[in-house]
Backbone as a ProteinNet text record, in pm:
[ID]
protein_1_A
[PRIMARY]
MIVVAVIGLLAIIAIPCFARARERSLNTRFVADLQVAKAAFIEYAADHGTYPPDTMPGVVPNGMADYLRRIAWTEPPTIGGQWDWDNAQFGFKAGVSVYHPTASIAQMTEIDQMIDDGNLATGDFRSRTDGYIGIIEQ
[TERTIARY]
-14301.5	-14207.6	-14077	-14074.7	-13972.7	-13870.9	-13923.5	-13848.2	-13759	-13843.6	-13774.5	-13666.1	-13683.8	-13584.3	-13467.9	-13487.3	-13379	-13293.8	-13365.9	-13283.2	-13220.5	-13257.6	-13178.8	-13067.8	-13084	-12966.7	-12862.6	-12904.9	-12791.8	-12726.4	-12805.4	-12749.2	-12651.1	-12670.1	-12585.9	-12460.9	-12462.4	-12348.4	-12270.7	-12334.7	-12275.3	-12221.3	-12279.2	-12221.4	-12074.7	-12038.7	-11896.7	-11801.9	-11853.9	-11761.2	-11745.7	-11852.4	-11840.4	-11745.3	-11754.2	-11676	-11520	-11497.9	-11366.5	-11303	-11387.2	-11350.8	-11307.1	-11392.6	-11370.4	-11236	-11198.4	-11081	-10958.2	-10974.1	-10857.7	-10841.3	-10947.2	-10942.3	-10867	-10902.2	-10840.4	-10693.1	-10662.8	-10513.8	-10443	-10491.8	-10423.9	-10401.9	-10504.3	-10478.5	-10390.3	-10376.6	-10282.3	-10143.2	-10124.2	-9978.5	-9946.4	-10032.1	-10009.9	-9965.9	-10039.3	-10016.2	-9875.7	-9847.6	-9716.9	-9599.9	-9617.7	-9515.4	-9505.5	-9610.7	-9605.6	-9538.6	-9562.2	-9499	-9361.4	-9318.8	-9173.4	-9105.6	-9155.1	-9085.2	-9079.8	-9182.3	-9171.3	-9049.2	-9029.7	-8910	-8777.9	-8770.6	-8659.1	-8619.4	-8729.7	-8705.6	-8654.1	-8716	-8665.5	-8508.4	-8476.2	-8333.1	-8238.7	-8290	-8212	-8197	-8291.1	-8290.1	-8183.8	-8206.4	-8132.9	-8026	-7995.5	-7886.6	-7892.6	-8006.2	-8047.4	-8197.5	-8243.3	-8386.3	-8425.4	-8559.5	-8614	-8606.3	-8603.1	-8600	-8729.7	-8724.1	-8826.4	-8933.6	-9065.8	-9171.2	-9262.5	-9385.2	-9472.5	-9574.8	-9660.5	-9752.7	-9849.2	-9869.8	-9978	-9934.6	-9795.5	-9741.5	-9651.6	-9691.4	-9599.7	-9468.7	-9367.9	-9215.7	-9203	-9108.1	-9080.6	-9023.1	-9072.4	-9022.9	-9074.5	-9174.7	-9215.5	-9356.9	-9434.2	-9559.7	-9571.3	-9486.4	-9492.7	-9452.6	-9364.5	-9347.3	-9445.7	-9520.1	-9641.1	-9772.8	-9786.5	-9910.8	-10006.7	-9937.9	-10026.2	-10082.5	-10047.6	-10107.6	-10165.9	-10275.2	-10334.3	-10253.6	-10135.4	-10056.9	-10127.6	-10206.8	-10258.7	-10404.4	-10440.5	-10563.1	-10536.3	-10618.4	-10573.6	-10566.4	-10476.9	-10467.1	-10595.8	-10590.9	-10715.3	-10710.5	-10607	-10609.3	-10626.5	-10652.3	-10667	-10537.2	-10542.3	-10422.1	-10370.5	-10243.5	-10187.8	-10047.9	-10038.7	-9906	-9804.6	-9685.6	-9560.5	-9432.7	-9344.8	-9224	-9134.2	-9046.6	-8940.9	-8790.3	-8727.1	-8587.3	-8503.8	-8432	-8339.3	-8425.1	-8532.6	-8604.6	-8624.8	-8662.6	-8684	-8582.1	-8456.2	-8342.4	-8317.3	-8392.9	-8376.7	-8333.3	-8265.1	-8238.6	-8346.2	-8429.7	-8553.4	-8668.9	-8787.5	-8906.2	-9043.8	-9129	-9276.5	-9351.6	-9417.6	-9491.5	-9648.9	-9714.7	-9851.1	-9863.4	-9895.8	-9907.3	-10049.4	-10059.1	-10181.3	-10288.5	-10259.1	-10363.6	-10476.9	-10591.5	-10703.2	-10727.6	-10628.9	-10663.1	-10609.4	-10665.5	-10636.7	-10491.9	-10423.5	-10300.5	-10308.8	-10427.7	-10438.9	-10440.7	-10509.8	-10507.2	-10364.1	-10301.1	-10155.2	-10074.5	-10092.8	-10014.1	-10034	-10167.2	-10198	-10132.8	-10118.2	-10054.6	-9910.1	-9860.8	-9701.1	-9687.4	-9775.2	-9755.2	-9758.3	-9848.3	-9853.9	-9719.2	-9667.1	-9534	-9402.2	-9387.6	-9285	-9301	-9255.8	-9254.4	-9360.4	-9443.9	-9566.5	-9524.2	-9408	-9374.3	-9343.4	-9414.9	-9422.7	-9293.2	-9204.7	-9084.9	-8966.3	-8982	-8860.8	-8930.5	-8816.3	-8849.1	-8865.4	-8919.5	-8932.7	-9055.1	-9142.1	-9257.2	-9263	-9249.7	-9245.9	-9321.9	-9363.2	-9420.1	-9324.4	-9371.5	-9278.6	-9363.3	-9307.5	-9371.2	-9501.7	-9623.9	-9748.2	-9771.9	-9719	-9751.5	-9683.4	-9670.1	-9596.3	-9515.9	-9405.1	-9299.1	-9272.2	-9276.1	-9230.9	-9082.4	-8987	-8838.2	-8793.9	-8753.6	-8681.4	-8522.2	-8464.4	-8311.3	-8278.9	-8200.3	-8173.9	-8071.4
-10679	-10728.8	-10787.3	-10871.9	-10945.6	-10853.3	-10749.8	-10659.1	-10582.5	-10533.1	-10457.8	-10538.8	-10661.6	-10752.3	-10764.6	-10782.8	-10795.8	-10669.9	-10554	-10432.7	-10405.3	-10449.1	-10434	-10529	-10657.4	-10738.2	-10683.1	-10637.1	-10552.2	-10436	-10373.9	-10258.3	-10303.8	-10407.9	-10458.7	-10509	-10554.4	-10614.7	-10487.3	-10397	-10288.5	-10186.3	-10148.3	-10036	-10050.3	-10173.1	-10188.9	-10166.7	-10219.3	-10214.2	-10053.6	-9989.5	-9840.2	-9780	-9808.3	-9742.4	-9790.6	-9913.6	-9955.2	-9895.2	-9873	-9799.4	-9648.9	-9595.2	-9453.9	-9442.2	-9543.4	-9542.1	-9540	-9638.3	-9656.3	-9529	-9465.7	-9333.4	-9219.6	-9213.5	-9130.2	-9162.4	-9273.9	-9316.2	-9289.8	-9319.8	-9282.8	-9129.8	-9056.8	-8916.8	-8862	-8907.6	-8885.1	-8903.1	-9039.1	-9069.6	-8984.2	-8941.5	-8836.8	-8717	-8661.4	-8524	-8531.4	-8628.4	-8652.2	-8650.4	-8711.7	-8704.1	-8570.1	-8492.8	-8367.1	-8269.3	-8288.6	-8209.8	-8237.4	-8362.1	-8400.2	-8332.4	-8363.6	-8292.6	-8146.2	-8084.9	-7936	-7897.9	-7981.2	-7943.1	-7971.7	-8084.8	-8126.2	-8012.8	-7949.4	-7836.2	-7729.5	-7683.8	-7573.4	-7595.8	-7707.6	-7734	-7727.4	-7769.7	-7744.5	-7605.7	-7535.3	-7382.4	-7317.7	-7339.9	-7262	-7322.9	-7437.8	-7512.3	-7565.4	-7541.7	-7588.2	-7615.7	-7686.4	-7696.4	-7570.3	-7551.9	-7432.4	-7470.5	-7379.2	-7398.4	-7495.5	-7551.6	-7627.3	-7547.6	-7579.8	-7499.4	-7593.4	-7508.1	-7572.9	-7648.9	-7739.3	-7802.9	-7707.5	-7724.9	-7642.1	-7500.8	-7473.3	-7347.3	-7373.2	-7301.1	-7294.3	-7227.3	-7309.3	-7257.7	-7138	-7048.1	-6931.6	-6957.3	-6891.8	-6919.3	-7040.2	-7110.4	-7231.7	-7204.5	-7100.8	-7085.9	-7123.6	-7077.7	-7105	-7247.8	-7296.9	-7447.3	-7540	-7502.8	-7592.9	-7548.8	-7473.1	-7419.8	-7548.6	-7661.9	-7767.4	-7851.7	-7815.5	-7891.5	-7791.1	-7830.6	-7725.6	-7762.9	-7707.5	-7722.7	-7693.6	-7592	-7535.4	-7608.5	-7701.5	-7763.4	-7909.6	-7976.4	-8109.2	-8196.8	-8293.2	-8393.2	-8498.2	-8583.9	-8675.5	-8780.5	-8796	-8876.4	-8800.7	-8673.9	-8600.6	-8529	-8463.4	-8409.4	-8272.5	-8245.9	-8130.9	-8178.1	-8096.5	-8128.5	-8053.2	-8104.8	-8057.2	-8063.2	-7973	-7973.4	-7993.6	-8098.4	-8142.4	-8133.6	-8035.8	-8016.1	-8053.4	-8159.2	-8209.5	-8240.4	-8305.6	-8362.5	-8512.4	-8577.7	-8717.8	-8801.4	-8744.5	-8832.2	-8827.5	-8744.6	-8732.4	-8599.1	-8580.6	-8439.8	-8373.8	-8434.4	-8370.1	-8464.8	-8430.1	-8510.1	-8432.1	-8470.3	-8418.3	-8510.6	-8449.4	-8529.3	-8491	-8567.7	-8541.1	-8551.3	-8454	-8434.5	-8465.6	-8554.2	-8594.6	-8647.5	-8745.2	-8780.9	-8856.6	-8852.2	-8940.7	-9069.6	-9099.3	-9245.5	-9344.4	-9464.7	-9585.6	-9634.7	-9703.6	-9771.8	-9870.7	-9929.3	-10025.5	-9940	-9827.8	-9749.1	-9701.6	-9653.9	-9607.8	-9710.6	-9846.2	-9956.3	-9986.1	-9952.7	-9970.1	-9863.8	-9746.8	-9639.7	-9667.8	-9719.2	-9754.9	-9877.9	-9965.3	-10066.6	-9995.3	-9896.9	-9828	-9747.9	-9703.4	-9626.2	-9706.2	-9801.1	-9886.1	-10028.1	-10049.4	-10182	-10234.7	-10159.8	-10206.5	-10212.2	-10155.8	-10162.4	-10014.3	-9964.3	-9825.9	-9798	-9902.1	-9875.3	-9859.5	-9889.8	-9881.8	-9838.8	-9807.3	-9756.3	-9606.4	-9555.9	-9405.8	-9341.1	-9426.4	-9367.1	-9446.6	-9377.1	-9428.5	-9358.6	-9407.8	-9345	-9264.8	-9153.5	-9057.9	-9006.5	-8935.1	-8881.7	-8800	-8858.2	-8778.3	-8784.4	-8871.9	-8878.4	-8959.6	-8931.6	-9013	-8923.2	-8965.1	-8894.4	-8967.3	-8887.8	-8926.5	-8881.6	-8952.7	-8908.9	-8868.7	-8751.7	-8703.5	-8741.8	-8706	-8735.8	-8795.4	-8886.7	-8933.6	-8850.8
10316.6	10441.8	10395.1	10301.6	10256.4	10191.1	10107	10051.9	10139.9	10243.2	10357.9	10418.2	10447.4	10508.1	10420.9	10299.5	10195.6	10194.3	10190.3	10172.2	10317.6	10421.8	10559.5	10557.1	10503.6	10496.7	10405.1	10295.7	10199.1	10259.1	10336.1	10415	10523.4	10578.7	10681.9	10615.4	10512.9	10434.9	10378.5	10326.8	10233.5	10320.5	10428	10508.8	10550	10605	10646.2	10520.7	10419.2	10294.8	10244.5	10265.3	10236.5	10324.7	10445.3	10549.1	10533.9	10495.8	10467.7	10341.7	10255.8	10134.3	10151.5	10238.1	10275.8	10369.8	10451.6	10516.5	10427.4	10339.5	10244.9	10160.6	10128.7	10047.1	10125.9	10261	10346.4	10367.2	10393.3	10403.4	10270.4	10152.5	10030.1	10023.5	10062.8	10056.5	10163.3	10276.2	10361.1	10306.1	10256.9	10205.8	10083.5	10010.9	9896.3	9969.2	10036.8	10104.1	10181.2	10253.2	10316.9	10217.1	10104.4	10013.7	9941	9918.9	9875.5	9969.9	10099.2	10213.6	10213.4	10202.1	10213.2	10100.8	9972.1	9863.8	9872	9934.5	9949.7	10040.9	10142.4	10242.1	10164.8	10101.8	10029	9922.1	9856	9759.8	9820.5	9930.9	10019.3	10040.1	10093	10121.1	10020.4	9890.9	9772.4	9723.3	9757.6	9717.4	9807.8	9948.6	10055.3	10123.3	10081.3	10135.1	10290.2	10348.3	10471.1	10488.3	10585	10623.3	10684.2	10696.9	10775.1	10928.3	11004.1	11156.3	11194	11297.7	11377.5	11408.8	11400.4	11425.8	11520.9	11574.2	11650.8	11550.8	11599.2	11513.5	11456	11331.7	11255.7	11205.8	11244.4	11195.7	11073.8	10965.4	10841.5	10890.7	10854.3	10890.6	10800.5	10857.7	10780	10643.3	10536.9	10396.3	10321.4	10395.3	10335.4	10254.7	10278	10236.1	10079.8	10001.6	9863.3	9837	9916.7	9889.3	9929.5	10019	10078.5	10021.6	9913.3	9845.4	9810.2	9776.4	9741.8	9847.1	9969.4	10093.1	10187.4	10245.6	10346.2	10487.7	10499.3	10622.7	10750.9	10748.5	10868.4	10913.8	10816.4	10832.8	10880.6	10946	10997.3	10873.7	10881.5	10770.4	10794.4	10688.7	10671.9	10795.4	10869.2	10987.1	11118.5	11103.1	11233.1	11274.6	11374.6	11433	11357	11363.6	11289.1	11230	11116.6	11054.1	11138.1	11141.8	11209.7	11145.2	11135	11077.4	11186.5	11174	11264.1	11213.2	11266.5	11237.2	11340.7	11340	11446.2	11557.5	11534.1	11654	11644.2	11757.6	11757.9	11707.9	11704.7	11663.2	11516.1	11441.3	11304.3	11253.3	11133.4	11103.3	11050	10967.9	10915.9	10889.9	10919.9	10888.5	10905.1	10839.4	10851	10935.3	11027.1	11122.8	11126.6	11189.5	11232.8	11388.3	11446.4	11577.8	11647	11732	11782.9	11690.4	11601.2	11496.3	11570.8	11514.7	11577.5	11516.1	11417.8	11360.9	11451.2	11435	11525.3	11489.4	11582.4	11553	11440	11417.7	11297.3	11173.5	11181.4	11049.9	11027.1	11127.9	11102.2	11065.9	11107.6	11051.8	10907.4	10862.9	10725.9	10634.7	10695.8	10620.2	10608	10725.3	10718.3	10617.6	10591.5	10484.3	10335.2	10337.2	10206.5	10182.5	10285.8	10264.5	10259.5	10352.4	10361.5	10416	10550.1	10575	10684.1	10710.9	10794.2	10942.4	10978.1	11114	11172.5	11253	11296.1	11385.2	11410.2	11489.1	11397.3	11259.3	11164.4	11032.7	10952.7	10798	10805.7	10688.7	10668.3	10719.2	10785.5	10862.5	10974.9	11098.4	11237.2	11327.4	11450.4	11565.5	11631.1	11675	11755.8	11875.6	11956	12080.6	12030.7	12077.2	12041.3	11887.5	11806.5	11664.6	11584.6	11458.5	11353	11266.9	11219.1	11140.8	11015.7	10909.1	10785.3	10769.1	10772.5	10785.3	10645.9	10643.7	10523.1	10516.2	10631.5	10647.2	10796.4	10788.8	10931.9	10994.9
[MASK]
++++++++++++++++++++++++++++++++++++++++++++++++++++++++++++++++++++++++++++++++++++++++++++++++++++++++++++++++++++++++++++++++++++++++++

């Protein structure tokens, strides 16, 4: 009986730690994927002299398939929602967004701290209508 109680107490302590470690891992993966996506659009612009036209969420912009081969653009990112390319949207010249993510505001703020200033209203990663945007060019 004592052994079962000790195991139960250890489980109560360990489960939140494992959940937190999993969330940190998902956040790190998202930040890495965002950087890969931003680099792909920058490379496209360097090759073509312009960014591709704006598209709907989850749609690979014309000509970007080869550039986005290292990221599953049509699959949900680790924070949920859909990847979205924003050209001349939300007051920015270019940015990679996540449309309708399922992550909490607290989780998104932690992601912002990993990217820049921890404030979703300023910096290179900001909230936008129905999502968040990693700004490539203002």
